[in-house]
C-alpha positions in Angstrom: -2.5 5.4 -35.8 -5.8 7.2 -35.8 -8.0 7.7 -32.7 -11.4 6.4 -32.8 -14.2 7.3 -30.4 -16.7 4.7 -29.1 -20.2 6.3 -29.7 -21.7 3.7 -27.2 -20.1 5.6 -24.4 -22.7 8.4 -24.9 -21.9 11.2 -22.4 -18.6 9.6 -21.7 -17.3 8.3 -25.1 -14.3 6.0 -25.0 -11.4 7.0 -27.0 -9.3 4.2 -28.4 -6.8 3.2 -31.0 -6.6 -0.1 -32.9 -4.3 -1.6 -35.4 -3.9 -5.0 -37.0 -6.1 -7.8 -38.3 -7.4 -11.0 -36.8 -8.4 -12.0 -33.4 -8.9 -9.1 -31.1 -6.7 -8.3 -28.2 -8.1 -5.6 -25.8 -5.5 -3.9 -23.8 -6.6 -2.3 -20.3 -4.3 0.2 -18.8 -3.9 0.9 -15.1 -3.7 3.9 -12.7 -2.7 7.3 -14.1 -2.3 5.8 -17.5 -4.2 5.8 -20.9 -4.0 4.1 -24.1 -0.6 5.7 -24.7 0.8 3.4 -22.0 0.9 0.6 -24.6 3.0 2.5 -27.1 5.6 -0.5 -27.4 2.7 -3.2 -27.5 0.5 -1.8 -30.1 3.0 -1.8 -33.1 4.5 -5.2 -32.1 1.3 -7.2 -31.3 -0.7 -5.9 -34.1 1.5 -7.8 -36.5 -0.3 -11.0 -35.5 -3.8 -9.8 -34.2 -6.1 -6.9 -34.0 -5.2 -4.7 -31.0 -7.7 -2.3 -29.4 -6.4 -0.1 -26.7 -9.0 2.2 -25.1 -8.5 5.0 -22.5 -11.0 4.2 -19.7 -13.7 6.7 -18.8 -12.2 9.7 -16.8 -8.8 9.3 -18.4 -7.0 11.4 -21.0 -8.0 12.7 -23.5 -11.1 13.5 -21.4 -9.6 13.2 -17.9 -11.7 14.0 -14.9 -10.2 16.9 -13.0 -12.6 16.6 -10.0 -14.0 13.7 -8.1 -16.6 11.9 -10.1 -19.0 9.1 -9.1 -19.0 7.5 -12.6 -15.3 6.5 -12.0 -15.4 2.9 -10.8 -14.3 -0.6 -11.7 -18.0 -1.6 -12.4 -18.4 1.4 -14.7 -15.3 0.7 -16.7 -16.3 -3.1 -16.9 -19.8 -1.9 -18.3 -18.0 0.5 -20.8 -15.8 -2.2 -22.1 -18.6 -4.7 -22.5 -20.3 -2.2 -24.8 -17.0 -1.5 -26.6 -16.4 -5.2 -27.3 -19.8 -5.7 -28.4 -19.8 -2.8 -30.8 -16.1 -3.6 -32.3 -16.2 -7.3 -32.1 -19.9 -8.3 -32.4 -20.4 -12.0 -31.8 -16.8 -12.8 -31.3 -15.1 -13.1 -28.0 -11.7 -11.2 -27.4 -8.5 -11.7 -25.6 -8.3 -9.4 -22.7 -5.2 -8.0 -21.1 -5.1 -5.9 -18.1 -2.1 -4.3 -16.1 -2.2 -3.3 -12.5 -5.7 -1.8 -11.8 -6.4 -2.8 -15.2 -6.0 -6.3 -14.2 -9.0 -6.0 -11.8 -11.2 -4.3 -14.6 -10.1 -7.3 -16.8 -10.9 -9.9 -14.4 -14.3 -8.4 -13.4 -14.9 -8.1 -17.2 -14.3 -11.8 -17.9 -16.2 -12.8 -14.8 -19.3 -10.6 -15.6 -19.4 -11.4 -19.3 -17.6 -14.8 -19.9 -19.1 -15.0 -23.3 -16.9 -11.9 -24.3 -13.6 -13.4 -23.0 -11.5 -15.6 -25.4 -8.6 -15.6 -22.9 -7.5 -13.4 -19.9 -4.0 -12.0 -19.2 -3.4 -10.4 -15.7 -0.2 -8.5 -15.4 0.8 -7.7 -11.9 -2.6 -7.3 -10.4 -2.6 -5.4 -7.0 -6.1 -6.0 -5.8 -7.2 -7.2 -2.3 -8.4 -10.7 -2.1 -11.8 -11.1 -0.3 -10.4 -13.1 2.6 -7.7 -10.6 3.4 -7.9 -7.7 5.9 -8.0 -4.1 4.4 -4.7 -2.5 4.1 -3.8 1.1 5.0 -3.9 3.0 1.7 -1.3 5.4 0.6 -3.9 6.8 -1.9 -5.3 9.0 0.8 -1.9 10.7 1.5 -1.5 11.2 -2.2 -5.0 12.7 -2.6 -4.3 15.1 0.2 -1.1 16.2 -1.7 -3.2 16.7 -4.8 -5.9 18.7 -3.1 -3.1 21.1 -1.6 -1.8 21.5 -5.3 1.3 19.5 -4.8 0.9 17.5 -8.1 4.6 16.7 -8.6 4.9 15.5 -5.0 1.7 13.4 -5.3 2.7 11.7 -8.5 6.2 10.9 -7.3 4.7 9.4 -4.1 2.3 7.3 -5.9 4.6 5.9 -8.6 7.4 5.3 -6.1 5.0 3.5 -3.8 3.9 1.2 -6.5 7.1 0.6 -8.4 9.8 1.3 -5.8 11.9 4.2 -4.6 13.3 6.7 -7.0 11.2 5.3 -9.9 9.5 8.6 -10.6 12.8 10.5 -10.9 14.1 8.1 -13.5 11.0 8.0 -15.7 11.1 9.4 -19.2 9.4 12.6 -20.3 6.4 11.0 -22.3 5.6 8.9 -19.4 5.6 11.7 -16.8 3.6 13.7 -19.2 0.9 10.9 -19.5 0.7 10.5 -15.7 0.3 14.1 -15.1 -2.5 14.3 -17.6 -4.4 11.8 -15.5 -3.2 12.9 -12.1 -6.7 14.1 -10.8 -8.2 10.6 -11.4 -6.9 9.7 -8.0 -9.4 11.9 -6.4 -12.0 9.2 -7.7 -9.9 6.1 -7.5 -9.2 6.5 -3.8 -12.7 5.3 -3.0 -12.0 1.8 -4.5 -8.6 1.2 -3.0 -9.7 -1.8 -0.8 -12.4 -3.3 -3.2 -11.8 -6.9 -2.9 -11.7 -9.7 -5.6 -13.7 -12.9 -4.9 -11.2 -15.8 -5.1 -14.0 -18.3 -5.6 -15.2 -16.2 -8.5 -11.8 -16.1 -10.0 -11.6 -19.8 -9.6 -14.6 -20.2 -11.8 -13.0 -18.8 -14.8 -13.1 -21.3 -17.8 -11.2 -19.3 -20.4 -7.4 -19.7 -20.7 -5.6 -17.6 -18.2 -2.1 -16.2 -18.1 -0.5 -14.6 -15.1 2.4 -12.2 -15.8 4.8 -10.6 -13.2 7.9 -8.6 -13.3 11.1 -10.2 -11.9 11.7 -7.0 -9.8 8.2 -6.2 -8.9 7.4 -5.5 -5.3 6.5 -8.6 -3.3 2.8 -7.6 -2.9 2.3 -8.1 -6.7 3.9 -11.4 -6.6 1.7 -12.6 -3.7 -1.5 -11.9 -5.8 -0.1 -14.0 -8.6 0.8 -16.8 -6.0 -2.8 -16.9 -4.8 -4.3 -16.8 -8.2 -2.2 -19.4 -9.7 -3.2 -21.7 -6.9 -7.0 -20.9 -7.3 -7.3 -20.9 -11.0 -6.7 -24.5 -12.3 -5.8 -23.6 -15.9 -3.6 -20.7 -15.2 -0.2 -20.4 -16.7 2.4 -18.0 -15.3 5.4 -16.2 -16.7 7.9 -13.8 -15.0 9.4 -11.1 -17.2 13.1 -10.8 -16.6 14.9 -7.5 -16.0 11.6 -5.7 -15.3 9.5 -4.5 -12.4 5.9 -3.6 -12.1 5.9 -1.7 -15.6 7.3 -4.9 -17.2 5.7 -3.9 -20.7 7.9 -0.7 -20.7 10.9 -2.1 -18.8 11.3 -5.1 -21.0 8.9 -4.8 -24.0 10.6 -7.5 -26.1 10.1 -10.2 -23.6 6.6 -8.9 -22.6 5.4 -8.7 -26.2 6.8 -12.4 -27.0 5.1 -13.8 -23.9 1.7 -12.3 -24.9 2.1 -13.3 -28.6 3.2 -16.9 -27.7 0.1 -17.3 -25.4 -2.3 -16.0 -28.0 -0.7 -18.0 -30.7 -1.2 -21.4 -28.7 -5.0 -20.4 -28.3 -5.7 -19.3 -31.8 -3.6 -21.7 -33.8 
């Protein structure tokens, strides 16, 4: 499918792909990824809706290779607001975010509720505002990157998020994508403990779906537990036979879960 460039990004244009027709679903990737992360979602979900998958500012194909102050949750939210208003004028969209992308998605829905038709959060890993700051493995990974130990840094990061030995088992296209975005971690390290307000999350009024992997690490499940209790209208689904990258580990189940949720809203 053709790549399009969002002119509204000005000095940092957003590259995105889109496919399908109908209600719009915005896919927001997480750390070390870009729109290629959704390779198994775009063809399947675009059969029933219009899918837009951007690469966030600073990620491939214009990945930052040094620390950059414009890399932040707030900036990514602002960029996506502009993208929605340009590509879906006057129409709210379904928003799906995975991992770090879930924090971007949540803040997008909170900051511009008129743009959010629904919200899907897949394995968010953010800190809740009443929790203590955690020691971040990101600083160790950044030190490795600065020493030029890129493979070691990426293996450390992916295994820390997904579980031991995950990086070694990853397929070639995924490793290439992650390598293309390796140096985004130099900027991302500064937002590691950026909290999410539970009271703000509880104020959401759009339909909300929480998605987790059956084999995801416990810290992701604990985020979903807290959000499920706080957001009155939240539904929750666990994807079987999958861990943190559940959209790749079990794409059939993930895609069906998303399609069913959207169908009940749009039908």
